[in-house]
C-alpha positions as CSV (number, residue, x, y, z in Angstrom):
1,M,0.0,0.0,0.0
2,T,1.3,3.4,-0.9
3,V,0.4,6.1,1.5
4,V,0.5,9.6,0.2
5,Q,1.2,12.1,2.9
6,P,-0.1,15.7,2.7
7,D,2.5,18.5,2.6
8,A,1.1,21.7,3.9
9,Q,4.5,23.3,4.6
10,Q,6.3,22.6,1.3
11,G,4.8,21.9,-2.1
12,P,5.7,18.8,-4.1
13,D,8.8,19.0,-6.4
14,E,8.3,20.1,-9.9
15,P,9.4,16.7,-11.4
16,D,6.8,15.0,-9.2
17,L,4.1,17.4,-10.5
18,L,5.1,16.8,-14.1
19,R,5.2,13.1,-13.6
20,D,1.8,13.1,-12.0
21,Q,0.4,15.3,-14.7
22,F,1.8,13.0,-17.4
23,R,0.2,10.0,-15.6
24,Q,-3.1,11.9,-15.6
25,L,-2.8,12.6,-19.3
26,L,-2.4,8.9,-20.0
27,R,-5.9,8.4,-18.5
28,Y,-7.4,10.0,-21.6
29,R,-6.2,7.3,-23.9
30,V,-9.2,7.7,-26.2
31,L,-8.2,11.2,-27.0
32,I,-4.5,10.3,-27.6
33,V,-5.5,7.3,-29.8
34,A,-7.9,9.5,-31.7
35,G,-5.1,12.0,-32.3
36,V,-2.8,9.3,-33.5
37,V,-5.4,7.9,-35.9
38,L,-6.2,11.3,-37.2
39,G,-2.5,12.0,-37.8
40,L,-2.0,8.6,-39.6
41,L,-5.1,9.3,-41.8
42,G,-3.8,12.7,-42.6
43,G,-0.4,11.3,-43.6
44,A,-1.9,8.6,-45.7
45,W,-4.2,11.0,-47.4
46,T,-1.3,13.4,-48.2
47,A,0.8,10.5,-49.6
48,L,-2.0,8.9,-51.7
49,A,-4.1,11.9,-52.7
50,G,-1.3,13.8,-54.3
51,G,0.0,10.9,-56.4
52,A,3.7,10.3,-57.4
53,A,5.7,13.4,-58.1
54,Y,9.0,13.5,-60.0
55,T,11.5,16.4,-59.9
56,A,14.0,17.1,-62.6
57,T,16.9,19.6,-62.0
58,S,19.1,21.7,-64.2
59,E,21.7,24.3,-63.3
60,V,23.2,27.3,-65.1
61,T,26.1,29.6,-64.3
62,V,25.1,33.3,-64.6
63,R,27.6,35.8,-66.1
64,S,27.4,39.4,-67.0
65,A,28.1,41.0,-70.4
66,T,31.7,42.2,-70.7
67,F,33.8,44.0,-73.3
68,D,36.9,41.8,-72.7
69,P,36.2,38.6,-70.7
70,F,39.9,37.8,-70.6
71,S,41.0,41.2,-69.3
72,P,42.6,41.2,-65.8
73,G,40.7,44.4,-65.0
74,G,37.4,43.2,-66.3
75,G,35.7,43.7,-62.9
76,N,34.2,41.4,-60.2
77,P,31.4,39.4,-61.7
78,E,29.7,38.9,-58.3
79,K,29.3,42.6,-57.9
80,E,27.9,43.0,-61.4
81,V,25.3,40.3,-61.1
82,S,22.5,40.4,-58.5
83,M,21.5,36.8,-57.9
84,G,18.3,37.7,-56.1
85,S,17.1,39.7,-59.1
86,E,18.2,36.9,-61.4
87,R,16.2,34.3,-59.4
88,Q,13.1,36.5,-59.6
89,T,13.6,36.9,-63.3
90,A,13.8,33.1,-63.7
91,L,10.5,32.8,-61.9
92,S,8.8,35.5,-64.0
93,N,5.9,35.1,-66.3
94,A,8.1,36.2,-69.3
95,V,10.4,33.2,-68.9
96,A,7.5,30.8,-68.4
97,A,5.7,32.2,-71.5
98,R,8.9,31.8,-73.6
99,A,9.3,28.2,-72.4
100,A,5.6,27.4,-73.0
101,K,5.9,28.7,-76.6
102,E,9.0,26.6,-77.1
103,L,7.1,23.5,-75.8
104,G,4.3,24.2,-78.2
105,D,1.7,24.9,-75.5
106,P,1.2,28.6,-74.9
107,G,-1.6,27.9,-72.4
108,R,0.7,26.1,-70.1
109,V,2.3,29.2,-68.5
110,E,0.6,29.0,-65.1
111,R,1.3,25.3,-64.8
112,L,5.0,25.8,-65.6
113,Q,5.2,28.5,-62.9
114,D,3.4,26.3,-60.3
115,G,5.8,23.4,-60.8
116,L,9.0,25.5,-61.0
117,Q,11.4,26.2,-58.1
118,V,14.6,28.2,-58.6
119,T,17.2,28.3,-55.9
120,N,20.7,29.9,-55.6
121,P,23.3,27.9,-53.7
122,P,25.1,30.2,-51.2
123,N,28.2,32.1,-52.4
124,T,27.8,31.0,-56.0
125,L,26.6,32.4,-59.4
126,V,24.6,29.3,-60.0
127,L,20.8,29.1,-60.5
128,R,19.2,25.6,-59.9
129,F,16.0,25.0,-61.8
130,S,13.8,22.2,-60.3
131,Y,10.6,21.3,-62.0
132,T,8.0,18.8,-60.4
133,D,5.5,16.9,-62.5
134,G,3.7,13.6,-62.4
135,S,5.7,12.3,-65.4
136,P,9.5,12.1,-65.2
137,R,10.0,12.8,-68.9
138,T,7.7,15.9,-68.8
139,A,9.6,17.1,-65.7
140,A,13.0,16.9,-67.5
141,T,11.7,18.5,-70.7
142,A,10.1,21.4,-68.8
143,A,13.2,22.0,-66.6
144,N,15.4,22.2,-69.7
145,A,12.9,24.4,-71.6
146,L,12.7,26.8,-68.6
147,T,16.5,26.9,-68.3
148,Q,17.0,27.7,-71.9
149,A,14.1,30.3,-71.9
150,Y,15.8,32.1,-69.0
151,L,19.2,32.2,-70.9
152,D,17.5,33.4,-74.1
153,N,15.5,36.0,-72.2
154,R,18.6,37.3,-70.5
155,R,20.6,37.3,-73.8
156,D,17.7,39.2,-75.5
157,Q,17.6,41.8,-72.7
158,T,21.4,42.4,-73.0
159,Q,21.2,42.6,-76.8
160,S,18.3,45.0,-76.5
161,V,20.3,47.3,-74.3
162,I,23.2,47.2,-76.8
163,D,21.0,47.9,-79.7
164,N,19.4,50.9,-78.0
165,M,22.8,52.4,-77.2
166,I,24.0,51.9,-80.8
167,Q,20.9,53.5,-82.1
168,G,21.4,56.5,-79.8
169,Y,25.0,56.8,-81.0
170,E,24.0,56.6,-84.6
171,E,21.3,59.3,-84.1
172,Q,24.0,61.6,-82.7
173,L,26.4,60.7,-85.5
174,E,24.1,61.6,-88.4
175,P,24.0,65.4,-87.8
176,L,27.7,65.4,-87.2
177,K,28.3,63.8,-90.6
178,K,26.1,66.4,-92.3
179,Q,28.0,69.2,-90.4
180,R,31.3,67.7,-91.5
181,D,30.2,67.7,-95.2
182,K,29.0,71.2,-95.0
183,L,32.2,72.4,-93.4
184,A,34.2,70.7,-96.2
185,E,32.2,72.6,-98.9
186,Q,32.9,75.9,-97.0
187,I,36.6,75.2,-96.8
188,D,36.8,74.6,-100.6
189,G,35.3,78.1,-101.2
190,L,37.5,80.1,-98.8
191,G,40.9,81.5,-99.5
192,E,43.8,82.0,-97.2
193,G,43.1,83.9,-94.0
194,R,41.6,83.8,-90.6
195,A,38.2,82.5,-91.8
196,L,39.8,79.4,-93.3
197,D,41.7,78.7,-90.1
198,T,38.5,78.9,-88.0
199,T,36.6,76.7,-90.3
200,L,39.3,74.1,-90.3
201,S,39.4,74.1,-86.5
202,V,35.6,73.5,-86.3
203,Q,35.9,70.7,-88.9
204,S,38.6,69.1,-86.8
205,G,36.4,69.1,-83.7
206,V,33.4,67.6,-85.6
207,I,35.6,64.9,-87.1
208,G,37.0,64.0,-83.6
209,R,33.5,63.7,-82.2
210,I,32.5,61.5,-85.1
211,S,35.5,59.3,-84.5
212,E,34.5,58.9,-80.8
213,L,31.0,57.9,-81.6
214,N,32.2,55.4,-84.2
215,S,34.6,54.0,-81.7
216,S,31.8,53.6,-79.1
217,I,29.5,51.9,-81.6
218,T,32.3,49.5,-82.6
219,K,33.0,48.7,-79.0
220,L,29.3,48.0,-78.2
221,K,29.1,45.7,-81.2
222,A,32.0,43.7,-79.8
223,V,30.4,43.1,-76.4
224,D,30.1,39.4,-75.3
225,T,26.4,38.9,-74.6
226,T,26.6,35.3,-73.4
227,P,24.2,35.2,-70.4
228,G,25.6,32.0,-68.9
229,F,26.3,28.4,-69.3
230,V,24.3,25.3,-68.7
231,V,26.4,23.2,-66.2
232,R,23.8,20.5,-65.6
233,T,21.1,19.3,-68.0
234,A,17.9,17.8,-66.5
235,T,17.3,14.1,-67.1
236,P,14.2,12.1,-66.3
237,P,14.4,11.1,-62.6
238,A,14.4,7.3,-61.9
239,A,12.4,7.6,-58.6
240,A,9.6,9.8,-57.3
241,S,10.6,12.7,-55.1
242,G,9.0,13.6,-51.8
243,P,8.9,11.9,-48.3
244,G,7.0,8.9,-49.4
245,L,4.2,6.9,-47.7
246,P,6.3,5.5,-44.8
247,L,7.8,8.8,-43.8
248,L,4.4,10.6,-44.2
249,L,2.8,8.0,-41.9
250,G,5.6,8.5,-39.4
251,L,5.2,12.3,-39.5
252,G,1.4,11.9,-39.3
253,G,1.7,9.7,-36.3
254,A,4.1,12.1,-34.5
255,V,1.8,15.0,-35.2
256,G,-1.2,12.9,-34.1
257,I,0.5,12.1,-30.8
258,G,1.1,15.9,-30.3
259,I,-2.6,16.6,-31.1
260,G,-3.8,13.9,-28.8
261,L,-1.6,15.1,-25.9
262,V,-2.8,18.6,-26.4
263,A,-6.4,17.5,-26.4
264,A,-5.8,15.4,-23.3
265,W,-4.1,18.3,-21.6
266,V,-7.1,20.6,-22.4
267,R,-9.5,18.0,-21.1
268,L,-7.4,17.6,-18.0
269,V,-7.3,21.3,-17.4
270,F,-11.1,21.6,-17.5
271,D,-11.8,18.4,-15.6
272,P,-13.2,19.2,-12.2
273,T,-12.8,15.7,-10.8
274,A,-9.9,14.5,-8.6
275,R,-8.1,12.3,-11.0
276,S,-5.2,11.2,-8.8
277,Q,-4.1,10.6,-5.3
278,S,-2.3,13.9,-5.2
279,D,-5.5,15.8,-6.0
280,V,-7.3,14.0,-3.2
281,V,-4.5,14.8,-0.8
282,R,-4.4,18.5,-1.8
283,A,-8.2,18.8,-1.5
284,L,-8.6,17.0,1.8
285,R,-5.3,17.9,3.3
286,A,-5.1,14.4,4.6
287,P,-3.3,11.3,3.5
288,V,-4.6,8.6,1.2
289,L,-4.7,5.6,3.5
290,G,-5.2,3.0,0.8
291,T,-6.6,2.2,-2.6
292,L,-8.9,-0.8,-3.2
293,P,-7.9,-3.1,-6.1
294,R,-10.1,-3.0,-9.1
295,P,-12.3,-6.1,-9.0
296,R,-12.1,-8.6,-11.8
297,R,-14.8,-9.0,-14.4
298,K,-17.8,-11.1,-13.4
299,Q,-16.5,-11.3,-9.8
300,P,-19.4,-11.5,-7.3
301,R,-19.7,-8.9,-4.8
302,R,-18.6,-9.8,-1.2
303,L,-19.5,-7.5,1.6
304,L,-16.7,-9.0,3.7
305,A,-13.7,-8.9,1.5
306,Q,-11.2,-11.6,0.7
307,G,-7.8,-11.8,-0.9
308,R,-6.1,-8.6,-1.9
309,V,-9.0,-6.4,-0.9
310,A,-9.0,-7.9,2.6
311,E,-5.3,-7.3,2.9
312,E,-5.8,-3.7,1.8
313,Y,-8.4,-3.2,4.6
314,R,-6.0,-4.7,7.1
315,S,-3.3,-2.3,6.1
316,I,-5.7,0.6,6.5
317,A,-6.8,-0.6,9.9
318,F,-3.2,-0.9,11.1
319,R,-2.5,2.6,9.7
320,L,-5.4,4.0,11.7
321,A,-4.6,2.0,14.8
322,Y,-1.2,3.7,15.0
323,D,-2.5,7.1,14.1
324,Q,-2.3,9.4,17.1
325,G,-5.5,11.3,16.2
326,F,-7.5,8.1,16.0
327,A,-5.8,6.3,18.9
328,E,-6.8,8.9,21.4
329,R,-10.6,8.8,20.7
330,R,-11.0,5.4,18.8
331,R,-14.1,6.7,17.0
332,L,-14.2,6.4,13.2
333,L,-16.9,8.0,11.0
334,V,-17.0,6.4,7.5
335,V,-18.6,8.6,4.9
336,A,-18.8,9.2,1.2
337,P,-18.8,12.7,-0.3
338,R,-21.9,12.4,-2.4
339,G,-24.2,9.8,-3.8
340,P,-24.6,6.1,-2.8
341,I,-22.8,4.8,0.3
342,D,-22.5,1.2,-0.8
343,T,-18.7,1.3,-0.8
344,A,-18.6,3.2,2.4
345,A,-20.8,0.5,4.0
346,E,-18.4,-2.2,2.7
347,A,-15.5,-0.2,4.1
348,S,-17.1,0.2,7.5
349,V,-17.9,-3.5,7.8
350,N,-14.4,-4.7,6.7
351,L,-12.6,-2.2,8.9
352,T,-14.7,-3.3,11.8
353,A,-13.7,-6.9,11.1
354,C,-10.0,-5.9,10.9
355,F,-10.2,-4.2,14.3
356,V,-11.7,-7.4,15.7
357,E,-8.7,-9.3,14.3
358,M,-6.5,-6.9,16.2
359,G,-8.1,-7.9,19.5
360,R,-10.3,-4.8,19.9
361,D,-13.9,-4.8,21.1
362,V,-15.7,-3.2,18.1
363,L,-19.2,-1.8,17.8
364,L,-20.5,-0.9,14.3
365,V,-23.2,1.7,14.4
366,E,-25.4,2.2,11.3
367,A,-26.2,5.9,11.6
368,D,-28.0,5.9,8.2
369,L,-31.5,6.6,9.4
370,R,-32.9,7.3,5.9
371,T,-32.2,4.1,4.0
372,P,-31.1,1.6,6.6
373,G,-30.4,-2.0,5.5
374,L,-27.0,-3.1,6.7
375,A,-28.4,-5.7,9.0
376,H,-30.0,-7.5,6.1
377,K,-26.7,-8.0,4.4
378,L,-24.8,-9.5,7.4
379,R,-25.3,-12.7,9.2
380,S,-25.8,-12.8,12.9
381,A,-23.5,-14.9,15.1
382,E,-25.1,-18.0,16.5
383,G,-24.7,-18.1,20.3
384,V,-21.9,-15.5,20.2
385,R,-22.1,-12.2,22.1
386,P,-19.1,-10.1,23.1
387,G,-18.7,-9.9,26.9
388,W,-18.1,-6.2,26.8
389,A,-21.2,-5.3,24.9
390,R,-24.1,-3.5,26.6
391,T,-27.5,-3.2,25.2
392,P,-28.0,0.4,24.1
393,A,-30.8,2.5,25.5
394,R,-33.8,3.0,23.4
395,G,-34.1,6.6,22.1
396,D,-37.2,8.7,22.4
397,N,-37.1,9.6,18.7
398,G,-37.1,5.9,17.4
399,W,-33.3,5.4,17.3
400,P,-31.4,3.8,18.8
401,T,-34.0,1.0,18.8
402,G,-32.4,-0.8,21.8
403,L,-31.4,-3.7,19.5
404,Q,-27.7,-4.8,19.3
405,I,-27.0,-7.7,16.9
406,P,-23.9,-9.8,17.2
407,I,-22.4,-10.2,13.7
408,D,-20.2,-13.2,12.7
409,A,-17.1,-12.0,10.8
410,G,-15.9,-15.5,10.1
411,E,-12.4,-16.3,11.3
412,S,-12.0,-12.6,12.3
413,G,-14.3,-13.0,15.2
414,A,-17.5,-11.2,16.1
415,F,-18.7,-7.7,16.6
416,D,-21.9,-6.0,17.5
417,L,-24.1,-4.0,15.1
418,V,-26.5,-1.3,16.1
419,P,-28.8,-1.2,13.1
420,G,-30.3,1.9,11.7
421,S,-34.0,2.6,11.6
422,K,-36.1,5.1,9.7
423,V,-37.2,8.0,11.9
424,R,-39.1,11.1,11.4
425,N,-36.5,13.6,12.8
426,V,-33.1,12.3,11.9
427,A,-31.1,15.2,13.3
428,R,-32.8,14.9,16.7
429,A,-32.2,11.2,16.8
430,L,-28.5,11.4,16.0
431,T,-27.9,14.1,18.6
432,S,-30.1,12.5,21.4
433,G,-28.7,11.4,24.7
434,P,-28.9,7.7,24.0
435,A,-27.1,8.2,20.7
436,T,-24.4,10.1,22.5
437,R,-24.0,7.4,25.1
438,L,-23.8,4.9,22.3
439,F,-20.9,6.7,20.7
440,A,-19.2,7.0,24.0
441,E,-18.7,3.2,24.1
442,A,-15.3,4.0,22.6
443,E,-14.2,5.6,25.9
444,S,-13.8,2.1,27.4
445,P,-10.2,0.8,27.1
446,G,-9.6,-1.4,24.1
447,T,-12.9,-0.5,22.3
448,V,-13.5,1.0,18.9
449,V,-16.7,2.5,17.5
450,V,-17.2,2.6,13.8
451,V,-20.1,4.7,12.5
452,L,-21.6,4.6,9.0
453,A,-23.3,7.8,8.0
454,P,-24.9,9.1,4.8
455,A,-23.0,11.1,2.2
456,V,-21.7,14.4,3.7
457,L,-22.9,16.6,0.8
458,S,-26.3,14.8,0.5
459,Y,-27.5,15.2,4.1
460,A,-26.3,17.0,7.2
461,D,-26.3,13.8,9.2
462,A,-22.5,13.3,9.1
463,I,-21.9,16.9,10.1
464,A,-24.2,16.3,13.1
465,L,-22.0,13.4,14.1
466,A,-18.6,15.0,13.5
467,D,-18.3,16.5,17.0
468,R,-19.1,13.1,18.6
469,V,-17.2,10.8,16.2
470,D,-14.4,13.2,15.3
471,G,-12.2,10.9,13.2
472,V,-13.6,10.9,9.6
473,L,-12.6,8.5,6.8
474,V,-13.7,9.6,3.3
475,V,-14.5,6.9,0.8
476,C,-14.5,8.1,-2.7
477,D,-13.7,7.3,-6.3
478,P,-11.2,9.9,-7.6
479,R,-12.5,9.6,-11.1
480,E,-16.0,10.5,-10.0
481,V,-15.7,12.9,-7.1
482,R,-15.0,16.6,-7.7
483,R,-12.1,18.4,-6.1
484,D,-14.4,21.2,-4.8
485,D,-16.6,18.5,-3.2
486,L,-13.7,17.1,-1.3
487,A,-12.6,20.6,-0.2
488,R,-16.2,21.2,0.9
489,V,-16.2,18.0,2.9
490,R,-13.0,19.0,4.6
491,E,-14.4,22.5,5.5
492,L,-17.6,21.0,6.8
493,V,-15.9,18.4,8.9
494,S,-13.4,20.9,10.3
495,G,-16.1,23.4,11.0
496,A,-18.1,20.9,13.0
497,G,-15.1,20.0,15.2
498,G,-14.0,16.8,13.4
499,T,-10.8,15.7,11.7
500,V,-10.4,14.0,8.3
501,L,-8.0,11.2,9.1
502,G,-7.6,10.2,5.5
503,A,-9.2,8.9,2.3
504,L,-9.9,5.4,0.9
505,L,-10.0,5.3,-2.8
506,H,-11.8,2.8,-5.0
507,S,-12.6,2.4,-8.7
508,E,-15.7,3.2,-10.5
509,D,-16.1,-0.3,-11.9
510,S,-16.5,-1.8,-8.5
511,A,-19.5,0.5,-7.7
512,R,-21.0,-0.1,-11.1
513,R,-20.7,-3.9,-10.9
514,R,-22.1,-3.8,-7.3
515,R,-25.4,-2.6,-8.5
516,V,-25.9,-5.1,-11.4
517,P,-26.3,-8.3,-9.3
518,D,-28.6,-6.6,-6.9
519,L,-30.9,-5.4,-9.7
520,R,-30.8,-8.8,-11.4
521,L,-31.8,-10.5,-8.2
522,R,-34.6,-8.1,-7.6
523,L,-36.1,-8.7,-11.0
524,R,-35.8,-12.4,-10.5
525,G,-37.4,-12.2,-7.1
526,R,-40.5,-10.5,-8.5
527,G,-41.4,-13.6,-10.4
528,R,-40.9,-15.9,-7.4
529,G,-43.3,-14.2,-5.0
530,A,-42.4,-14.2,-1.4
531,E,-39.0,-15.8,-1.7
532,R,-36.4,-13.6,-3.2
533,S,-32.6,-14.2,-3.5
534,R,-30.3,-11.7,-2.1
535,P,-26.8,-10.6,-3.5
536,A,-24.0,-12.8,-2.4
537,A,-21.8,-11.4,0.4
538,D,-18.5,-12.5,2.0
539,T,-18.5,-14.4,5.2
540,G,-15.4,-13.0,6.8
541,G,-12.1,-11.3,6.5
542,T,-10.4,-14.6,5.7
543,G,-13.2,-16.1,3.6
544,T,-15.7,-18.7,4.8
545,G,-18.0,-19.2,1.8
546,R,-21.1,-17.6,0.3
547,D,-24.2,-16.6,2.1
548,T,-27.8,-17.2,1.2
549,A,-30.6,-14.9,2.3
550,T,-34.3,-15.7,2.6
551,E,-37.1,-13.4,3.3
552,P,-40.0,-14.8,5.3
553,P,-43.5,-14.1,4.4
554,P,-45.0,-10.9,5.7
555,G,-45.9,-11.2,9.3
556,S,-43.6,-14.1,10.1
557,G,-40.3,-12.2,10.4
558,T,-38.7,-11.1,13.6
559,A,-38.7,-7.4,14.3
560,T,-35.4,-5.7,14.6
561,G,-36.6,-2.4,15.8
562,G,-39.6,-0.2,15.6
563,G,-41.9,-3.2,14.9
564,A,-40.9,-3.4,11.2
565,D,-40.5,-6.7,9.5
566,Q,-36.9,-7.6,8.9
567,R,-35.3,-10.3,6.7
568,R,-33.2,-12.9,8.5
569,V,-29.9,-13.7,6.9
570,S,-28.3,-17.2,7.4
571,W,-24.7,-17.9,6.7
572,P,-22.7,-21.2,6.9
573,T,-20.3,-21.3,9.7
574,A,-16.5,-21.0,9.2
575,G,-15.1,-24.1,7.6
576,E,-18.4,-25.5,6.2
577,G,-18.7,-26.4,2.6
578,A,-16.4,-28.1,0.2
579,G,-13.8,-25.4,0.1
580,G,-13.3,-24.7,3.8
581,P,-11.9,-21.3,4.8
582,G,-11.0,-19.0,2.0
583,E,-13.0,-21.0,-0.6
584,E,-14.7,-18.8,-3.1
585,G,-16.8,-21.5,-4.8
586,D,-20.6,-21.6,-4.9
587,R,-21.9,-23.1,-1.7
588,S,-25.4,-21.6,-1.9
589,G,-26.9,-25.0,-1.4
590,D,-26.2,-24.9,2.3
591,P,-29.4,-24.8,4.3
592,A,-30.3,-21.4,5.8
593,R,-30.7,-21.3,9.5
594,P,-32.8,-18.7,11.3
595,A,-30.8,-15.9,12.8
596,R,-30.9,-15.6,16.5
597,R,-31.0,-12.1,18.0
């Protein structure tokens, strides 16, 4: 048994909190599995819906136009070429239109742009053209066409600039030629003198300007307009590109796990229930004394536990026996926060049997005066009565009824049960003088009083008992109880003068299975008339067989209090039956004996 101690002075370490939160996330396995399935479906759809894709790649080296490519002072090509601008030019509509025209499909411009990707490796003058298509041959053809279209477009741009400059020089040259011819005619008609010298000087300047323009035109016509060189020609790829189905499924699964964990975390954040022992400890500010094992499927319900469940109850009883707060008063109030108290009743009976095993004189008081019925589920001891027991006084309000039933707990021994009874004023009955004297039985040395009360938040009965039976054990299912309900229970018990000694946790399945056999037997009993089978219950802390319960016809039963008819429950004694002590087989064939009060 793991006992979780409260820590009011110092909070838990961060790794412990993270570990506990991760464990709580794993409780939402449905959300995590749903996220993984969603991720796998997304990965499969991405891989299969898009089909196979093939990528062909070609590369070109970009160079700028130069007058003398072999000149040592020709300039730095990297400064003359902007690779960012060249990349945008390669992705432009003009290049795609030229390539589409070359491929013989002018309407394919947008498709060529969609499938093209141009990159520039760092610190290089290289452009890498990558084209993706469903056909490997089409991908290679389109990549080469786009590469050539880019080079042609760049060459045409450079040539267009040169032609424009030559045209401008020629337009400047034409009037100079006319002026030169006109000056030559004037020189022929002039004689010796200053006018001839001036005209010759002007003619010399015009001829020099004409020579400069002709030189510039000649130089422009000699410019090397090569835009670049293809260093890698695209070829049809042998295999499809992309991550592929296995990788996409892996990525989808990883993303799905992330989505599932996020969904589980969101669900955990907005979940008001106490999902773990640490939540229960923080809400009650009391330790978790034990956790009942989850019952196996189709396992019959036993009111007196056996096996692992019985050992867990023994551990809790020893834990309480050595608790200073309980040892001083020896009064234990067993309650549930809200709803049915079936598990709380089971816990009270088993803890009582465990205290009997420890040599204590134990009195079990059923303080549930609204729906009493614990006496019907237990067998009375034949000819056994503890020597310390005293018959309780009869209360004026109908409870205590003055009845004290010896209960056989199998090999554990015997204890007395003060059964509950329906009364008109529950609060007055619980706080009456006879009830107070009944709870005061624990003041005798070596005695223990265990009280079973209704749910704290359903009725105020447990709060009325908290100042008389001040040690409270809260029985709850952490997956069903809310954290604020546990905090409210602690506040109510503390305000009434009681102390929460700890909590006993159980699983939801145990409570759910507990109701199924009872309902089935009720339906079966309606068809049988007067005789009706009762749910099987355990016979002792160490196991003595199965019980059979019979209900006598109306009017023939023995009253247990208040004149009401009560069913008598008969159990086989310890060791009877084929299995002996601890046998879990079906011994319902043993004859039922009338219970003696």
